[in-house]
N, C-alpha and C positions, 0 to 999 in steps of 0.2 A: 860527688862524682858520678857521672852517669855511666851506665853499663858499657864496656867496650865491647864492640862487635869481633864476632870470629872475622880472621883476615887469612886469605891463601897466600902464604909468604911468597909462592912462585910467581904471583901476579903483579908484586910490587915491583916499581921500577928502581933502578941503581940510585936515583937521587928523588927525593921527594921535597917540595918546597913546604915552607911551615903553613901555609894555608891548606895545601894538599894534605898535609899530616891532620891538620885539625878535622878535616873532612873526613879522612880516612877513620879516624878515632871517635868521630862525633862528639867533640869538645871545643871548648872556646880557645881562644889563643892564651888567656890568662891560666886556664887549667893546664895547658900543654906545656906552658914555661914552668909551671910548680911542679908537674910530673917530671919533666926533664932534669930539673935541680934536684929533685929527690932521688931520681935513679942516676944522677952523674952523667946524663947524656948532653953533649954539647953540640948545637948547631953548627954546621960547616957552611962556608961559602963556595958555590960552584964556580965554574969557570967564566960565567956572566955576570956574577955579582950577587946571585939570589942567595939566600939565607935557607937552610933546610938541613934535612937528615939524610944521611946515606942508608943504604938498604938494612945495611947490618945492625945501625942504631934504632931504626924503625922497627925491625924485627925484636931486638933487645927490648926496647922500652913498651912495646905491645906486650910481649911475654910476661913482663913484669906487671902491667897493669890488668891484663886481662885475668892473670891469677889472684892477684889482689883482690879484684872485684869479685871474682869466684867465691873467695873464702870469706868475704865479707856478708855475702847472701846466703852462704851455705852455714856460717856459724850460728850455733844455737846458744841459748844462755844456760846457765849451770841448772836452773830448776828443770830444763826439759832433757838433761842428761841422765839417763837411767844410771850410770857408773857413777855419779858424783856423790 
């Protein structure tokens, strides 16, 4: 999975379509689907029938993925740990 970019939550719209979320997170649709399944975030339908995520779900998913990505890049092997 690619590195998730920092996002200013105040600039996110109240409803983002699935392609907009893919662009926002710099990921493919399949990757987004997998991330949503893992994080138990379900797409919703807006009043004109488009599927997407509400702002709360975008923020929740971003927070999970952002910190998950940071933990993977910052993790060190046991050999690098002076306390091991």
